[in-house]
N, C-alpha and C positions, 0 to 999 in steps of 0.2 A: 504494500500500500504506500503510495506516495504521500508526502507531506501535503497538507492543505493549509491555506492561509486566508484569513479574514482581515481586511483592513477597513477601518472606519475613521472618519474625521468629523469634527464638529467644532464650530466656533461657539465659545461660551462667553457671554458678555459680562466678564468679571475680571478681576486682577489675577496675576499669576499667584500671588500670595493666597487669595481666597480659594482658587481652584486647587492649588497644591495642598492646602490645609484640609480640604475635603477629601481628595483622592488618596492621600497618604495615611488616612485613618481607616484601618480595617473595619471598624465598627460601622462605617458608612456603606459598606457593601450591601447590607440588607436594604438600604434605602433605594438602591438602583438595581435590585434584583426582582424580577416578577414574583408576585405573591404566590402564584401556583407552584413555584419551586420550593416553597416552605423553607427558605434560607434560615439557618440557625448557626450562630457562632459557637464553637466548642472551646475556644481559648478563654482562659480566665482573664488574661491581660489584654483584652481586645481594645481597650481605650488608648493603647500606645500608638505612637507614630511608627511608620515602617522604617526598618533599618536592614542592611544586608545581613542575611542569616536568619532573619525572623521567620518563624514557622507559624502559619495560620491554618487552623483546623476548623472546618465547618461541615455541616450536613445540609444536603439539598435533596430534593425529590424531583429529579428532572423527567422521569418517565414512569407513568402509571402509579405515582405516589410512592414508589419504592425508595426508601431512604438510602442515601449514598454518602459515605464520608469522603471528603476531599481534603487533602493536605497540600498546601503550597508553601514554597520557600521563596522569600524575597532575595533574589540573587544579586541585584545591583540597584543602587539608589544614587542618583545625582540630584541633589537638593534643588527643588523648583524647576527641574528639567525633565526627569524621567525616572521610572523604576521598572524592574522586570520581575514578574513572578513566574515560577516554574512548578508544575505539578510534581509532587513526590509520591502521592497516593491518590488514585482517582480513576475515572472512567476511560481516560485516554492512554494510548501507548506512549504519547509524548504531548506536552502542552507547554508552550513558551509564549508569554503575553507581555509585550512591551507597551508601556503607558508613557506617551510622550506629550509634553506641553511646551508651548512657546508663545511668547507675546506677539500679538498682531494688532493692527489698528483697531479692529472691532472688539478686542478683548484677548482671549486665549484660544489658540488652536490646539485642540486635543486630538491626538492620533492614537488609536489602538491598533496594534499589529499582533494578531494571534496566529501563531504557527502551531499546527497540531497534527497528530497522526491518530486516527481512530484505532481501537484495538481489533483483534481477531482477524487480521489479514484480509482476505477477500470478503468475508462477512462484514468487516468494518467498512470496506469500500462501498459495499451495497448499502449498509446502514447510513453512511455519510450521504450518499446520493438520495436515499429515501427520506431521511429525517434529521440527521445530525446537523448538516449544514443549514437547513431551514430553521432548526431550533436555535442555533447560534445567531443567525440573522435576526430572529425575533427578539432574543435576549438583548442584543446590542441595539436594536431599534427601541426597545423599552428603555434601556439606559439613556439613550439620547433624549427621549421624551422627558424622562425624570430629571435629567440635568437641565433641560430647558425650563422645567417648572421650578427647580431649586435655585436657578440663576436666571431669573427673568429680566433683569435690568438691561438698560442700554449700555453702550460701550463705556468702559471706565474713564 
């Protein structure tokens, strides 16, 4: 199975400081995750800001309400510019998510680059075609809508 990639960009009408403070707090993940996924943080120190080596544990129910524990490691952080999370335990054979932000005239350009490899070889390829890719698109569309609600202002 080849690697897949999802790239999403969004202009957020806020300052870099405001956007960074929001996205680097793992406790905000629930705010931008669709309710049907029943997102639940399992870490006790979820109020911390992200740092390299941080392990984030959470439970989601992405398919048929079946609970799934997902463990991510924050592998890189460049203050107010980017961070990367990588799946350590979860549904994918590989998951690498880059979160990039940069100031632009209208506020902040956020770019998400998700590189992933579904599990189960040829079955994963089929599952990606049938529903995984579509589900990821819906999740990131939801995130974009929620960020637009959370940061509704005009340009900073």
